[in-house]
N, CA, C, O and the ligand as a Tripos MOL2 file, in Angstrom:
@<TRIPOS>MOLECULE
protein
  309   307    78     0     0
PROTEIN
NO_CHARGES

@<TRIPOS>ATOM
      1 N          -9.2720  -21.7300   34.0010 N.3       1 MET1
      2 CA         -9.0930  -20.6100   33.3930 C.3       1 MET1
      3 C         -10.4280  -19.8670   33.4390 C.2       1 MET1
      4 O         -11.3920  -20.5250   33.0490 O.2       1 MET1
      5 N         -10.6540  -18.6570   33.8320 N.am      2 ASN2
      6 CA        -11.8420  -18.0610   33.6430 C.3       2 ASN2
      7 C         -12.1210  -17.0710   32.4390 C.2       2 ASN2
      8 O         -11.2040  -16.9640   31.6250 O.2       2 ASN2
      9 N         -13.1650  -16.4050   32.2440 N.am      3 VAL3
     10 CA        -13.2090  -15.7950   30.9090 C.3       3 VAL3
     11 C         -12.4540  -14.5310   30.9640 C.2       3 VAL3
     12 O         -11.9430  -14.2010   29.8930 O.2       3 VAL3
     13 N         -12.2790  -13.7970   31.9090 N.am      4 SER4
     14 CA        -11.5070  -12.5660   31.9390 C.3       4 SER4
     15 C         -10.0420  -12.8290   31.7280 C.2       4 SER4
     16 O          -9.2910  -12.0240   31.1750 O.2       4 SER4
     17 N          -9.6890  -13.9630   32.1840 N.am      5 ALA5
     18 CA         -8.3350  -14.3270   31.9950 C.3       5 ALA5
     19 C          -7.8320  -14.7730   30.7030 C.2       5 ALA5
     20 O          -6.6720  -14.7350   30.2940 O.2       5 ALA5
     21 N          -9.0050  -15.2500   30.0530 N.am      6 LEU6
     22 CA         -8.8250  -15.7070   28.6360 C.3       6 LEU6
     23 C          -8.8720  -14.5230   27.7760 C.2       6 LEU6
     24 O          -8.0890  -14.3880   26.8360 O.2       6 LEU6
     25 N          -9.8430  -13.5910   28.0970 N.am      7 SER7
     26 CA         -9.6870  -12.3850   27.2870 C.3       7 SER7
     27 C          -8.3420  -11.5830   27.3350 C.2       7 SER7
     28 O          -7.9250  -11.0470   26.3080 O.2       7 SER7
     29 N          -7.7770  -11.5110   28.3130 N.am      8 GLU8
     30 CA         -6.5640  -10.9660   28.5690 C.3       8 GLU8
     31 C          -5.4410  -11.4740   27.9030 C.2       8 GLU8
     32 O          -4.5570  -10.7890   27.3900 O.2       8 GLU8
     33 N          -5.5140  -12.9070   27.9310 N.am      9 TRP9
     34 CA         -4.4780  -13.7420   27.0710 C.3       9 TRP9
     35 C          -4.7760  -13.5380   25.5280 C.2       9 TRP9
     36 O          -3.8240  -13.5330   24.7480 O.2       9 TRP9
     37 N          -6.0510  -13.3730   25.0730 N.am     10 MET10
     38 CA         -6.3630  -13.1310   23.7150 C.3      10 MET10
     39 C          -5.7450  -11.5000   23.2100 C.2      10 MET10
     40 O          -5.0650  -11.3610   22.1940 O.2      10 MET10
     41 N          -6.0950  -10.4540   24.0430 N.am     11 ILE11
     42 CA         -5.3390   -9.0310   23.9480 C.3      11 ILE11
     43 C          -3.9250   -9.1370   23.8420 C.2      11 ILE11
     44 O          -3.3690   -8.4080   23.0210 O.2      11 ILE11
     45 N          -3.1380  -10.0450   24.6430 N.am     12 ALA12
     46 CA         -1.6760   -9.9890   24.7130 C.3      12 ALA12
     47 C          -1.3470  -10.6790   23.5220 C.2      12 ALA12
     48 O          -0.3970  -10.3120   22.8300 O.2      12 ALA12
     49 N          -2.1040  -11.7150   23.2060 N.am     13 TYR13
     50 CA         -1.6550  -12.4040   21.9090 C.3      13 TYR13
     51 C          -1.9540  -11.5520   20.6350 C.2      13 TYR13
     52 O          -1.0430  -11.4860   19.8100 O.2      13 TYR13
     53 N          -3.0930  -10.9060   20.3780 N.am     14 VAL14
     54 CA         -3.0850  -10.0670   19.2950 C.3      14 VAL14
     55 C          -2.1840   -8.8900   19.3640 C.2      14 VAL14
     56 O          -1.6920   -8.4600   18.3210 O.2      14 VAL14
     57 N          -1.9120   -8.3020   20.5700 N.am     15 SER15
     58 CA         -0.9000   -7.1670   20.7600 C.3      15 SER15
     59 C           0.5720   -7.7220   20.2710 C.2      15 SER15
     60 O           1.2340   -6.9240   19.6070 O.2      15 SER15
     61 N           1.0680   -8.8400   20.5010 N.am     16 ILE16
     62 CA          2.3580   -9.4100   20.3050 C.3      16 ILE16
     63 C           2.2770   -9.6100   18.6990 C.2      16 ILE16
     64 O           3.2000   -9.1800   18.0080 O.2      16 ILE16
     65 N           1.1220  -10.2930   18.0830 N.am     17 THR17
     66 CA          1.0580  -10.5230   16.5780 C.3      17 THR17
     67 C           1.2280   -9.3160   16.0620 C.2      17 THR17
     68 O           2.1410   -9.1970   15.2450 O.2      17 THR17
     69 N           0.4890   -8.2490   16.3660 N.am     18 LEU18
     70 CA          0.5140   -6.9550   15.7120 C.3      18 LEU18
     71 C           1.9590   -6.3110   15.7110 C.2      18 LEU18
     72 O           2.5490   -5.9880   14.6810 O.2      18 LEU18
     73 N           2.3970   -6.1830   16.8400 N.am     19 ALA19
     74 CA          3.9280   -5.6540   17.1780 C.3      19 ALA19
     75 C           4.9610   -6.5330   16.2160 C.2      19 ALA19
     76 O           5.9160   -5.9370   15.7180 O.2      19 ALA19
     77 N           4.7880   -7.8260   15.9770 N.am     20 ALA20
     78 CA          5.6580   -8.7460   15.3420 C.3      20 ALA20
     79 C           5.5600   -8.2890   13.9070 C.2      20 ALA20
     80 O           6.5720   -8.1620   13.2190 O.2      20 ALA20
     81 N           4.2170   -8.0130   13.4050 N.am     21 VAL21
     82 CA          3.9430   -7.7590   11.9010 C.3      21 VAL21
     83 C           4.5270   -6.2410   11.6270 C.2      21 VAL21
     84 O           5.1630   -5.9310   10.6200 O.2      21 VAL21
     85 N           4.2230   -5.4330   12.6170 N.am     22 LEU22
     86 CA          4.7790   -3.9680   12.4140 C.3      22 LEU22
     87 C           6.2340   -3.8890   12.2880 C.2      22 LEU22
     88 O           6.8090   -3.0680   11.5730 O.2      22 LEU22
     89 N           6.8230   -4.8030   13.0320 N.am     23 LEU23
     90 CA          8.4780   -4.8180   13.2920 C.3      23 LEU23
     91 C           8.8680   -5.3100   11.8220 C.2      23 LEU23
     92 O           9.7290   -4.7100   11.1780 O.2      23 LEU23
     93 N           8.2440   -6.3500   11.3550 N.am     24 CYS24
     94 CA          8.5550   -6.9580   10.1530 C.3      24 CYS24
     95 C           8.5640   -5.8440    9.0910 C.2      24 CYS24
     96 O           9.5140   -5.5550    8.3650 O.2      24 CYS24
     97 N           7.2870   -5.2330    9.1210 N.am     25 ALA25
     98 CA          7.1780   -4.2160    7.8650 C.3      25 ALA25
     99 C           8.3000   -3.0500    7.9580 C.2      25 ALA25
    100 O           8.8460   -2.5570    6.9710 O.2      25 ALA25
    101 N           8.5490   -2.6990    9.2680 N.am     26 VAL26
    102 CA          9.3620   -1.5600    9.2140 C.3      26 VAL26
    103 C          10.8250   -2.1680    8.7800 C.2      26 VAL26
    104 O          11.4810   -1.5830    7.9180 O.2      26 VAL26
    105 N          11.2960   -3.3220    9.3870 N.am     27 TYR27
    106 CA         12.4640   -3.9230    9.1370 C.3      27 TYR27
    107 C          12.6810   -4.2030    7.6340 C.2      27 TYR27
    108 O          13.8010   -3.9880    7.1710 O.2      27 TYR27
    109 N          11.7340   -4.6480    6.8700 N.am     28 SER28
    110 CA         11.6810   -4.9810    5.4290 C.3      28 SER28
    111 C          11.8260   -3.6840    4.8390 C.2      28 SER28
    112 O          12.5980   -3.6280    3.8820 O.2      28 SER28
    113 N          11.1180   -2.3760    5.2850 N.am     29 ASP29
    114 CA         11.1700   -1.3640    4.6420 C.3      29 ASP29
    115 C          12.5860   -0.6880    4.6610 C.2      29 ASP29
    116 O          13.0360   -0.1100    3.6710 O.2      29 ASP29
    117 N          13.3100   -0.8080    5.9410 N.am     30 ILE30
    118 CA         14.4730   -0.2140    5.9290 C.3      30 ILE30
    119 C          15.6330   -1.0860    5.0190 C.2      30 ILE30
    120 O          16.5340   -0.5090    4.4110 O.2      30 ILE30
    121 N          15.4800   -2.3770    5.0250 N.am     31 ARG31
    122 CA         16.1900   -3.1700    4.0940 C.3      31 ARG31
    123 C          16.1500   -2.8480    2.7810 C.2      31 ARG31
    124 O          17.1200   -2.8450    2.0240 O.2      31 ARG31
    125 N          14.8330   -2.5300    2.4590 N.am     32 ARG32
    126 CA         14.5350   -2.3980    0.6680 C.3      32 ARG32
    127 C          15.2640   -0.7460    0.4890 C.2      32 ARG32
    128 O          15.8830   -0.4710   -0.5390 O.2      32 ARG32
    129 N          15.1040    0.2080    1.5500 N.am     33 ARG33
    130 CA         15.7350    1.4380    1.2620 C.3      33 ARG33
    131 C          17.1230    1.4880    1.2440 C.2      33 ARG33
    132 O          17.7060    2.3420    0.5760 O.2      33 ARG33
    133 N          17.8240    0.5060    2.0350 N.am     34 ARG34
    134 CA         19.0980    0.2300    2.0960 C.3      34 ARG34
    135 C          19.8680   -0.2760    0.9680 C.2      34 ARG34
    136 O          20.8510    0.2730    0.4710 O.2      34 ARG34
    137 N          19.2900   -1.4580    0.5810 N.am     35 PHE35
    138 CA         19.9160   -2.3910   -0.4190 C.3      35 PHE35
    139 C          19.2470   -1.9470   -2.0780 C.2      35 PHE35
    140 O          19.7980   -2.2890   -3.1240 O.2      35 PHE35
    141 N          18.3080   -1.3480   -2.0230 N.am     36 GLU36
    142 CA         17.6030   -1.5320   -3.4250 C.3      36 GLU36
    143 C          17.3370    0.2720   -3.7570 C.2      36 GLU36
    144 O          16.1910    0.7020   -3.8880 O.2      36 GLU36
    145 N          18.2040    0.9180   -3.8310 N.am     37 PRO37
    146 CA         17.9890    2.4260   -4.0860 C.3      37 PRO37
    147 C          17.8990    2.8250   -5.3650 C.2      37 PRO37
    148 O          17.4070    3.9180   -5.6420 O.2      37 PRO37
    149 N          18.4210    1.8820   -6.4120 N.am     38 LYS38
    150 CA         18.2940    2.0630   -7.9640 C.3      38 LYS38
    151 C          16.9370    1.7640   -8.4350 C.2      38 LYS38
    152 O          16.4810    2.3460   -9.4190 O.2      38 LYS38
    153 N          16.1490    0.7310   -7.6670 N.am     39 GLU39
    154 CA         14.9870    0.4200   -8.0740 C.3      39 GLU39
    155 C          13.8000    1.3650   -8.2180 C.2      39 GLU39
    156 O          12.9710    1.3700   -9.1270 O.2      39 GLU39
    157 N          13.8790    2.2480   -7.0420 N.am     40 THR40
    158 CA         13.0270    3.2110   -6.8180 C.3      40 THR40
    159 C          13.0950    4.1610   -7.9670 C.2      40 THR40
    160 O          12.0670    4.6630   -8.4220 O.2      40 THR40
    161 N          14.3610    4.4380   -8.4790 N.am     41 ASP41
    162 CA         14.4980    5.6340   -9.3840 C.3      41 ASP41
    163 C          14.1560    5.1500  -10.9330 C.2      41 ASP41
    164 O          14.0110    5.9960  -11.8170 O.2      41 ASP41
    165 N          14.0510    3.8840  -11.1710 N.am     42 ASP42
    166 CA         13.6520    3.3140  -12.3470 C.3      42 ASP42
    167 C          11.8970    3.7600  -12.6830 C.2      42 ASP42
    168 O          10.9840    3.8570  -11.8630 O.2      42 ASP42
    169 N          11.8650    3.9500  -14.0140 N.am     43 HIS43
    170 CA         10.3700    4.2380  -14.1610 C.3      43 HIS43
    171 C           9.5410    2.8390  -14.3040 C.2      43 HIS43
    172 O          10.0660    1.8370  -14.7890 O.2      43 HIS43
    173 N           8.1360    2.8710  -13.8140 N.am     44 VAL44
    174 CA          7.5560    1.7190  -14.0390 C.3      44 VAL44
    175 C           6.5830    1.8770  -15.1180 C.2      44 VAL44
    176 O           5.8620    2.8730  -15.1720 O.2      44 VAL44
    177 N           6.5330    0.9340  -15.9780 N.am     45 PHE45
    178 CA          5.8130    0.8220  -17.1660 C.3      45 PHE45
    179 C           4.7600   -0.1830  -16.9320 C.2      45 PHE45
    180 O           4.9780   -1.1850  -16.2520 O.2      45 PHE45
    181 N           3.4070    0.1130  -17.5870 N.am     46 ARG46
    182 CA          2.5150   -0.8540  -17.5230 C.3      46 ARG46
    183 C           1.9760   -1.1110  -18.9580 C.2      46 ARG46
    184 O           1.4250   -0.1710  -19.5300 O.2      46 ARG46
    185 N           2.0760   -2.1470  -19.4990 N.am     47 CYS47
    186 CA          1.6120   -2.4120  -20.9600 C.3      47 CYS47
    187 C           0.1250   -2.1260  -21.1560 C.2      47 CYS47
    188 O          -0.6770   -2.7400  -20.4530 O.2      47 CYS47
    189 N          -0.2580   -1.3340  -21.9620 N.am     48 SER48
    190 CA         -1.5350   -1.0500  -22.3290 C.3      48 SER48
    191 C          -2.2870   -2.1600  -23.1000 C.2      48 SER48
    192 O          -3.5130   -2.2760  -23.1060 O.2      48 SER48
    193 N          -1.3840   -2.9900  -23.7730 N.am     49 ASP49
    194 CA         -2.0000   -4.2080  -24.5510 C.3      49 ASP49
    195 C          -2.1210   -5.5320  -23.8160 C.2      49 ASP49
    196 O          -3.1780   -6.1620  -23.7970 O.2      49 ASP49
    197 N          -0.8340   -6.0010  -23.1160 N.am     50 CYS50
    198 CA         -0.9510   -7.0810  -22.4630 C.3      50 CYS50
    199 C          -1.1000   -6.9700  -20.9740 C.2      50 CYS50
    200 O          -1.3430   -7.9640  -20.2900 O.2      50 CYS50
    201 N          -0.9460   -5.6740  -20.4270 N.am     51 ALA51
    202 CA         -0.8940   -5.5830  -18.9310 C.3      51 ALA51
    203 C           0.3600   -5.9660  -18.1430 C.2      51 ALA51
    204 O           0.3750   -5.9860  -16.9120 O.2      51 ALA51
    205 N           1.4450   -6.2780  -18.9360 N.am     52 PHE52
    206 CA          2.7640   -6.6160  -18.2740 C.3      52 PHE52
    207 C           3.4900   -5.2940  -17.7590 C.2      52 PHE52
    208 O           3.7570   -4.2810  -18.4050 O.2      52 PHE52
    209 N           3.7240   -5.5650  -16.4870 N.am     53 VAL53
    210 CA          4.5280   -4.5680  -15.7280 C.3      53 VAL53
    211 C           6.0100   -4.6220  -15.8620 C.2      53 VAL53
    212 O           6.4970   -5.7400  -15.6940 O.2      53 VAL53
    213 N           6.7250   -3.7660  -16.0960 N.am     54 TYR54
    214 CA          8.0750   -3.6410  -16.2920 C.3      54 TYR54
    215 C           8.9110   -2.5200  -15.8860 C.2      54 TYR54
    216 O           8.2930   -1.4730  -15.6940 O.2      54 TYR54
    217 N          10.1590   -2.4930  -15.7120 N.am     55 THR55
    218 CA         10.7130   -0.9990  -15.4490 C.3      55 THR55
    219 C          11.8690   -0.7680  -16.3700 C.2      55 THR55
    220 O          12.3830   -1.7580  -16.8920 O.2      55 THR55
    221 N          12.3250    0.3920  -16.6220 N.am     56 ASP56
    222 CA         13.1990    0.8320  -17.4960 C.3      56 ASP56
    223 C          13.9520    2.2360  -16.8100 C.2      56 ASP56
    224 O          13.5570    2.8530  -15.8210 O.2      56 ASP56
    225 N          14.9910    2.4920  -17.5390 N.am     57 ASP57
    226 CA         15.6100    3.8790  -17.0370 C.3      57 ASP57
    227 C          15.0260    4.8690  -16.7730 C.2      57 ASP57
    228 O          14.0900    5.1770  -17.5110 O.2      57 ASP57
    229 N          15.3550    5.7140  -15.6490 N.am     58 PRO58
    230 CA         14.6730    6.9370  -15.4300 C.3      58 PRO58
    231 C          14.7870    7.9710  -16.6370 C.2      58 PRO58
    232 O          14.0140    8.9270  -16.7080 O.2      58 PRO58
    233 N          15.7890    7.7400  -17.5890 N.am     59 THR59
    234 CA         15.9660    8.9120  -18.5610 C.3      59 THR59
    235 C          15.1500    8.6790  -19.5040 C.2      59 THR59
    236 O          15.0290    9.5880  -20.3250 O.2      59 THR59
    237 N          14.4510    7.6020  -19.6820 N.am     60 VAL60
    238 CA         13.4200    7.3660  -21.1190 C.3      60 VAL60
    239 C          11.9490    7.6990  -20.5040 C.2      60 VAL60
    240 O          11.5850    7.4920  -19.3460 O.2      60 VAL60
    241 N          11.2710    8.2090  -21.4650 N.am     61 ASP61
    242 CA          9.6370    8.4270  -20.9640 C.3      61 ASP61
    243 C           8.8990    7.3860  -21.6920 C.2      61 ASP61
    244 O           7.7800    7.1680  -21.2280 O.2      61 ASP61
    245 N           9.1920    6.7850  -22.5740 N.am     62 ARG62
    246 CA          8.5420    5.7870  -23.2160 C.3      62 ARG62
    247 C           9.5720    4.4710  -23.3470 C.2      62 ARG62
    248 O          10.7640    4.5620  -23.6410 O.2      62 ARG62
    249 N           8.9230    3.3520  -23.0940 N.am     63 ALA63
    250 CA          9.6140    2.1350  -23.1470 C.3      63 ALA63
    251 C           8.7720    1.0800  -23.8860 C.2      63 ALA63
    252 O           7.5420    1.1200  -23.9180 O.2      63 ALA63
    253 N           9.5600    0.0850  -24.5100 N.am     64 ARG64
    254 CA          9.1450   -1.0030  -25.2030 C.3      64 ARG64
    255 C           8.7010   -2.2510  -24.3480 C.2      64 ARG64
    256 O           9.5030   -2.7650  -23.5690 O.2      64 ARG64
    257 N           7.4850   -2.7110  -24.4880 N.am     65 CYS65
    258 CA          7.0940   -4.0150  -23.6220 C.3      65 CYS65
    259 C           7.9520   -5.0900  -23.9100 C.2      65 CYS65
    260 O           8.0250   -5.2810  -25.1240 O.2      65 CYS65
    261 N           8.6190   -5.8500  -23.2440 N.am     66 PRO66
    262 CA          9.4900   -7.0300  -23.5280 C.3      66 PRO66
    263 C           8.5320   -8.1710  -23.8820 C.2      66 PRO66
    264 O           8.9180   -9.1800  -24.4730 O.2      66 PRO66
    265 N           7.3330   -7.9800  -23.5150 N.am     67 GLN67
    266 CA          6.3680   -9.2930  -23.9370 C.3      67 GLN67
    267 C           5.8420   -9.3370  -25.2170 C.2      67 GLN67
    268 O           5.7840  -10.3620  -25.8950 O.2      67 GLN67
    269 N           5.3440   -7.9200  -25.6570 N.am     68 CYS68
    270 CA          4.8390   -7.8040  -27.1010 C.3      68 CYS68
    271 C           5.2540   -6.8020  -27.8090 C.2      68 CYS68
    272 O           4.7800   -6.6890  -28.9390 O.2      68 CYS68
    273 N           6.1340   -5.9240  -27.3870 N.am     69 GLY69
    274 CA          6.8960   -5.0130  -28.2460 C.3      69 GLY69
    275 C           5.9390   -3.6740  -28.3090 C.2      69 GLY69
    276 O           6.2520   -2.8300  -29.1490 O.2      69 GLY69
    277 N           4.8370   -3.4370  -27.5070 N.am     70 CYS70
    278 CA          4.1030   -2.3460  -27.6710 C.3      70 CYS70
    279 C           4.9000   -1.2920  -26.7840 C.2      70 CYS70
    280 O           5.5250   -1.5380  -25.7520 O.2      70 CYS70
    281 N           4.7270    0.0230  -27.4600 N.am     71 MET71
    282 CA          5.2660    1.2380  -26.6830 C.3      71 MET71
    283 C           4.4530    1.6570  -25.6410 C.2      71 MET71
    284 O           3.2310    1.6200  -25.7920 O.2      71 MET71
    285 N           4.9960    2.0900  -24.4990 N.am     72 ASN72
    286 CA          3.8510    2.4450  -23.3220 C.3      72 ASN72
    287 C           4.4650    3.7950  -22.7380 C.2      72 ASN72
    288 O           5.6460    4.0980  -22.9100 O.2      72 ASN72
    289 N           3.7290    4.4300  -22.1660 N.am     73 ASP73
    290 CA          3.8430    5.5900  -21.4590 C.3      73 ASP73
    291 C           4.3300    5.2390  -20.0080 C.2      73 ASP73
    292 O           4.0300    4.1430  -19.5340 O.2      73 ASP73
    293 N           5.1000    6.1710  -19.2660 N.am     74 LYS74
    294 CA          5.4510    5.9500  -17.9200 C.3      74 LYS74
    295 C           4.3350    5.8440  -17.0380 C.2      74 LYS74
    296 O           3.4860    6.7330  -17.0920 O.2      74 LYS74
    297 N           4.1740    4.7430  -16.0980 N.am     75 PHE75
    298 CA          3.0200    4.5650  -15.3360 C.3      75 PHE75
    299 C           3.3360    5.1430  -14.1780 C.2      75 PHE75
    300 O           4.4060    4.9390  -13.6040 O.2      75 PHE75
    301 N           2.1300    6.1510  -13.6160 N.am     76 ASN76
    302 CA          2.2540    6.6730  -12.3880 C.3      76 ASN76
    303 C           1.2830    6.1810  -11.3310 C.2      76 ASN76
    304 O           0.1430    5.8380  -11.6450 O.2      76 ASN76
    305 N           1.7110    6.1440  -10.1210 N.am     77 PHE77
    306 CA          1.0060    5.4330   -9.0750 C.3      77 PHE77
    307 C          -0.0880    6.3820   -8.4810 C.2      77 PHE77
    308 O          -0.8170    5.9900   -7.5700 O.2      77 PHE77
    309 ZN          2.8180   -5.7570  -23.7660 Zn       78 ZN78
@<TRIPOS>BOND
     1     1     2 1
     2     2     3 1
     3     3     4 2
     4     3     5 am
     5     5     6 1
     6     6     7 1
     7     7     8 2
     8     7     9 am
     9     9    10 1
    10    10    11 1
    11    11    12 2
    12    11    13 am
    13    13    14 1
    14    14    15 1
    15    15    16 2
    16    15    17 am
    17    17    18 1
    18    18    19 1
    19    19    20 2
    20    19    21 am
    21    21    22 1
    22    22    23 1
    23    23    24 2
    24    23    25 am
    25    25    26 1
    26    26    27 1
    27    27    28 2
    28    27    29 am
    29    29    30 1
    30    30    31 1
    31    31    32 2
    32    31    33 am
    33    33    34 1
    34    34    35 1
    35    35    36 2
    36    35    37 am
    37    37    38 1
    38    38    39 1
    39    39    40 2
    40    39    41 am
    41    41    42 1
    42    42    43 1
    43    43    44 2
    44    43    45 am
    45    45    46 1
    46    46    47 1
    47    47    48 2
    48    47    49 am
    49    49    50 1
    50    50    51 1
    51    51    52 2
    52    51    53 am
    53    53    54 1
    54    54    55 1
    55    55    56 2
    56    55    57 am
    57    57    58 1
    58    58    59 1
    59    59    60 2
    60    59    61 am
    61    61    62 1
    62    62    63 1
    63    63    64 2
    64    63    65 am
    65    65    66 1
    66    66    67 1
    67    67    68 2
    68    67    69 am
    69    69    70 1
    70    70    71 1
    71    71    72 2
    72    71    73 am
    73    73    74 1
    74    74    75 1
    75    75    76 2
    76    75    77 am
    77    77    78 1
    78    78    79 1
    79    79    80 2
    80    79    81 am
    81    81    82 1
    82    82    83 1
    83    83    84 2
    84    83    85 am
    85    85    86 1
    86    86    87 1
    87    87    88 2
    88    87    89 am
    89    89    90 1
    90    90    91 1
    91    91    92 2
    92    91    93 am
    93    93    94 1
    94    94    95 1
    95    95    96 2
    96    95    97 am
    97    97    98 1
    98    98    99 1
    99    99   100 2
   100    99   101 am
   101   101   102 1
   102   102   103 1
   103   103   104 2
   104   103   105 am
   105   105   106 1
   106   106   107 1
   107   107   108 2
   108   107   109 am
   109   109   110 1
   110   110   111 1
   111   111   112 2
   112   111   113 am
   113   113   114 1
   114   114   115 1
   115   115   116 2
   116   115   117 am
   117   117   118 1
   118   118   119 1
   119   119   120 2
   120   119   121 am
   121   121   122 1
   122   122   123 1
   123   123   124 2
   124   123   125 am
   125   125   126 1
   126   126   127 1
   127   127   128 2
   128   127   129 am
   129   129   130 1
   130   130   131 1
   131   131   132 2
   132   131   133 am
   133   133   134 1
   134   134   135 1
   135   135   136 2
   136   135   137 am
   137   137   138 1
   138   138   139 1
   139   139   140 2
   140   139   141 am
   141   141   142 1
   142   142   143 1
   143   143   144 2
   144   143   145 am
   145   145   146 1
   146   146   147 1
   147   147   148 2
   148   147   149 am
   149   149   150 1
   150   150   151 1
   151   151   152 2
   152   151   153 am
   153   153   154 1
   154   154   155 1
   155   155   156 2
   156   155   157 am
   157   157   158 1
   158   158   159 1
   159   159   160 2
   160   159   161 am
   161   161   162 1
   162   162   163 1
   163   163   164 2
   164   163   165 am
   165   165   166 1
   166   166   167 1
   167   167   168 2
   168   167   169 am
   169   169   170 1
   170   170   171 1
   171   171   172 2
   172   171   173 am
   173   173   174 1
   174   174   175 1
   175   175   176 2
   176   175   177 am
   177   177   178 1
   178   178   179 1
   179   179   180 2
   180   179   181 am
   181   181   182 1
   182   182   183 1
   183   183   184 2
   184   183   185 am
   185   185   186 1
   186   186   187 1
   187   187   188 2
   188   187   189 am
   189   189   190 1
   190   190   191 1
   191   191   192 2
   192   191   193 am
   193   193   194 1
   194   194   195 1
   195   195   196 2
   196   195   197 am
   197   197   198 1
   198   198   199 1
   199   199   200 2
   200   199   201 am
   201   201   202 1
   202   202   203 1
   203   203   204 2
   204   203   205 am
   205   205   206 1
   206   206   207 1
   207   207   208 2
   208   207   209 am
   209   209   210 1
   210   210   211 1
   211   211   212 2
   212   211   213 am
   213   213   214 1
   214   214   215 1
   215   215   216 2
   216   215   217 am
   217   217   218 1
   218   218   219 1
   219   219   220 2
   220   219   221 am
   221   221   222 1
   222   222   223 1
   223   223   224 2
   224   223   225 am
   225   225   226 1
   226   226   227 1
   227   227   228 2
   228   227   229 am
   229   229   230 1
   230   230   231 1
   231   231   232 2
   232   231   233 am
   233   233   234 1
   234   234   235 1
   235   235   236 2
   236   235   237 am
   237   237   238 1
   238   238   239 1
   239   239   240 2
   240   239   241 am
   241   241   242 1
   242   242   243 1
   243   243   244 2
   244   243   245 am
   245   245   246 1
   246   246   247 1
   247   247   248 2
   248   247   249 am
   249   249   250 1
   250   250   251 1
   251   251   252 2
   252   251   253 am
   253   253   254 1
   254   254   255 1
   255   255   256 2
   256   255   257 am
   257   257   258 1
   258   258   259 1
   259   259   260 2
   260   259   261 am
   261   261   262 1
   262   262   263 1
   263   263   264 2
   264   263   265 am
   265   265   266 1
   266   266   267 1
   267   267   268 2
   268   267   269 am
   269   269   270 1
   270   270   271 1
   271   271   272 2
   272   271   273 am
   273   273   274 1
   274   274   275 1
   275   275   276 2
   276   275   277 am
   277   277   278 1
   278   278   279 1
   279   279   280 2
   280   279   281 am
   281   281   282 1
   282   282   283 1
   283   283   284 2
   284   283   285 am
   285   285   286 1
   286   286   287 1
   287   287   288 2
   288   287   289 am
   289   289   290 1
   290   290   291 1
   291   291   292 2
   292   291   293 am
   293   293   294 1
   294   294   295 1
   295   295   296 2
   296   295   297 am
   297   297   298 1
   298   298   299 1
   299   299   300 2
   300   299   301 am
   301   301   302 1
   302   302   303 1
   303   303   304 2
   304   303   305 am
   305   305   306 1
   306   306   307 1
   307   307   308 2
@<TRIPOS>SUBSTRUCTURE
     1 MET1         2 RESIDUE 1 A MET
     2 ASN2         6 RESIDUE 1 A ASN
     3 VAL3        10 RESIDUE 1 A VAL
     4 SER4        14 RESIDUE 1 A SER
     5 ALA5        18 RESIDUE 1 A ALA
     6 LEU6        22 RESIDUE 1 A LEU
     7 SER7        26 RESIDUE 1 A SER
     8 GLU8        30 RESIDUE 1 A GLU
     9 TRP9        34 RESIDUE 1 A TRP
    10 MET10       38 RESIDUE 1 A MET
    11 ILE11       42 RESIDUE 1 A ILE
    12 ALA12       46 RESIDUE 1 A ALA
    13 TYR13       50 RESIDUE 1 A TYR
    14 VAL14       54 RESIDUE 1 A VAL
    15 SER15       58 RESIDUE 1 A SER
    16 ILE16       62 RESIDUE 1 A ILE
    17 THR17       66 RESIDUE 1 A THR
    18 LEU18       70 RESIDUE 1 A LEU
    19 ALA19       74 RESIDUE 1 A ALA
    20 ALA20       78 RESIDUE 1 A ALA
    21 VAL21       82 RESIDUE 1 A VAL
    22 LEU22       86 RESIDUE 1 A LEU
    23 LEU23       90 RESIDUE 1 A LEU
    24 CYS24       94 RESIDUE 1 A CYS
    25 ALA25       98 RESIDUE 1 A ALA
    26 VAL26      102 RESIDUE 1 A VAL
    27 TYR27      106 RESIDUE 1 A TYR
    28 SER28      110 RESIDUE 1 A SER
    29 ASP29      114 RESIDUE 1 A ASP
    30 ILE30      118 RESIDUE 1 A ILE
    31 ARG31      122 RESIDUE 1 A ARG
    32 ARG32      126 RESIDUE 1 A ARG
    33 ARG33      130 RESIDUE 1 A ARG
    34 ARG34      134 RESIDUE 1 A ARG
    35 PHE35      138 RESIDUE 1 A PHE
    36 GLU36      142 RESIDUE 1 A GLU
    37 PRO37      146 RESIDUE 1 A PRO
    38 LYS38      150 RESIDUE 1 A LYS
    39 GLU39      154 RESIDUE 1 A GLU
    40 THR40      158 RESIDUE 1 A THR
    41 ASP41      162 RESIDUE 1 A ASP
    42 ASP42      166 RESIDUE 1 A ASP
    43 HIS43      170 RESIDUE 1 A HIS
    44 VAL44      174 RESIDUE 1 A VAL
    45 PHE45      178 RESIDUE 1 A PHE
    46 ARG46      182 RESIDUE 1 A ARG
    47 CYS47      186 RESIDUE 1 A CYS
    48 SER48      190 RESIDUE 1 A SER
    49 ASP49      194 RESIDUE 1 A ASP
    50 CYS50      198 RESIDUE 1 A CYS
    51 ALA51      202 RESIDUE 1 A ALA
    52 PHE52      206 RESIDUE 1 A PHE
    53 VAL53      210 RESIDUE 1 A VAL
    54 TYR54      214 RESIDUE 1 A TYR
    55 THR55      218 RESIDUE 1 A THR
    56 ASP56      222 RESIDUE 1 A ASP
    57 ASP57      226 RESIDUE 1 A ASP
    58 PRO58      230 RESIDUE 1 A PRO
    59 THR59      234 RESIDUE 1 A THR
    60 VAL60      238 RESIDUE 1 A VAL
    61 ASP61      242 RESIDUE 1 A ASP
    62 ARG62      246 RESIDUE 1 A ARG
    63 ALA63      250 RESIDUE 1 A ALA
    64 ARG64      254 RESIDUE 1 A ARG
    65 CYS65      258 RESIDUE 1 A CYS
    66 PRO66      262 RESIDUE 1 A PRO
    67 GLN67      266 RESIDUE 1 A GLN
    68 CYS68      270 RESIDUE 1 A CYS
    69 GLY69      274 RESIDUE 1 A GLY
    70 CYS70      278 RESIDUE 1 A CYS
    71 MET71      282 RESIDUE 1 A MET
    72 ASN72      286 RESIDUE 1 A ASN
    73 ASP73      290 RESIDUE 1 A ASP
    74 LYS74      294 RESIDUE 1 A LYS
    75 PHE75      298 RESIDUE 1 A PHE
    76 ASN76      302 RESIDUE 1 A ASN
    77 PHE77      306 RESIDUE 1 A PHE
    78 ZN78       309 GROUP 0 **** ****
C-alpha cells in the first residue's frame, strides 16, 4: 500500500465516522423531540446555593431546590 492509497483510506474512514456521528445526533434529536415533548416545556432551575439543576412546572417562576430548600429564579440558557 503506497502513501496516496493510505491517505484515501484515512479520508474515507474519517468521512464515514463523521457521517455516522451526524446520523446518530440527528436520530437522537428526532427521538428526543418525539418522545419527550413535556421536558422542554418545563422550566429549568439552577440553585444559587448548591448549584443543583432541577426542573419544575412551566407555570411557576420560582421553585424550591430539592437539595437544600433554597428558592431560585428560572434559569435561562
Ligand atoms: Zn440548593
